[in-house]
C-alpha positions in Angstrom: 84.6 130.8 82.1 88.0 130.4 83.9 87.0 126.2 84.5 86.8 125.8 80.9 89.6 126.8 79.8 91.6 124.8 82.9 90.6 122.2 80.9 94.4 121.5 79.1 96.5 122.2 82.0 96.3 119.2 83.8 99.1 116.7 83.6 99.3 114.8 80.5 99.2 111.1 80.5 102.8 109.4 80.2 102.8 106.4 77.4 103.2 103.3 79.2 106.2 101.0 78.4 104.4 97.9 76.4 104.8 94.6 78.1 107.1 92.1 77.4 105.6 88.6 76.2 107.8 85.7 76.8 108.9 83.5 74.2 107.5 80.0 74.8 109.6 77.1 74.4 107.4 74.4 73.5 107.6 71.2 72.4 106.7 70.7 68.3 106.8 66.8 68.8 105.9 64.5 71.8 108.4 63.2 73.9 107.8 59.6 75.6 106.9 61.3 78.9 104.6 63.9 77.2 102.7 61.2 75.4 101.9 59.5 78.2 100.7 62.3 80.6 98.5 63.5 77.6 96.5 59.9 77.4 96.2 60.3 81.5 95.2 64.2 82.0 93.4 65.4 78.9 90.7 62.7 78.8 89.5 63.9 82.1 89.2 67.7 81.6 85.8 69.2 81.2 86.6 71.0 78.5 89.6 70.2 75.8 90.5 72.9 73.0 93.5 73.1 71.2 95.0 76.2 73.6 94.0 74.0 76.9 96.0 71.1 75.5 99.1 73.6 74.3 99.0 75.1 77.8 98.9 71.9 79.9 101.5 70.0 77.9 103.8 72.9 76.7 103.4 71.7 73.5 103.0 73.7 70.2 99.4 74.6 68.7 100.0 72.1 66.0 100.4 69.1 68.1 97.9 70.0 70.4 95.2 69.5 67.3 96.8 66.4 66.3 96.5 65.0 70.1 93.1 65.7 70.1 92.1 64.2 66.9 94.4 61.0 68.6 92.2 60.9 71.7 88.9 61.2 69.7 89.8 58.4 67.2 90.5 56.3 70.3 87.2 57.2 71.8 88.7 59.2 75.1 86.9 62.2 74.3 83.8 63.2 72.1 83.0 66.3 70.3 80.7 69.6 71.6 80.4 71.0 68.3 79.7 69.1 65.1 79.5 71.9 62.9 82.2 74.0 62.9 85.3 72.3 61.0 87.4 75.4 62.8 86.5 75.3 66.4 87.7 71.7 68.1 85.9 71.7 71.0 85.5 68.2 73.2 84.3 67.0 76.4 85.4 63.8 78.2 83.6 61.0 77.5 80.3 60.4 79.5 78.7 57.3 79.8 75.5 58.5 78.3 72.2 56.4 77.1 73.5 56.9 73.5 77.0 55.1 74.0 
């Protein structure tokens, strides 16, 4: 009986302070240096998504989506999933038999 009553007598858990996320100062337009870096680095990556491009080049998400479409039009990357228009998942161009 004593053990059952002692359940609420332990130390109360203190509320943790919420972590403060840093504000990102990502670019909203490409400058020449970032554009050249995009053309050089992104087609070599195994997985290419807007979040990967945004993180690597420090650009906005919408700029990353435009960059991915640009690279696809140039033929530097290829789509992995073609069924969904919402998910933009790409990979580097491979020299397969269908190309």
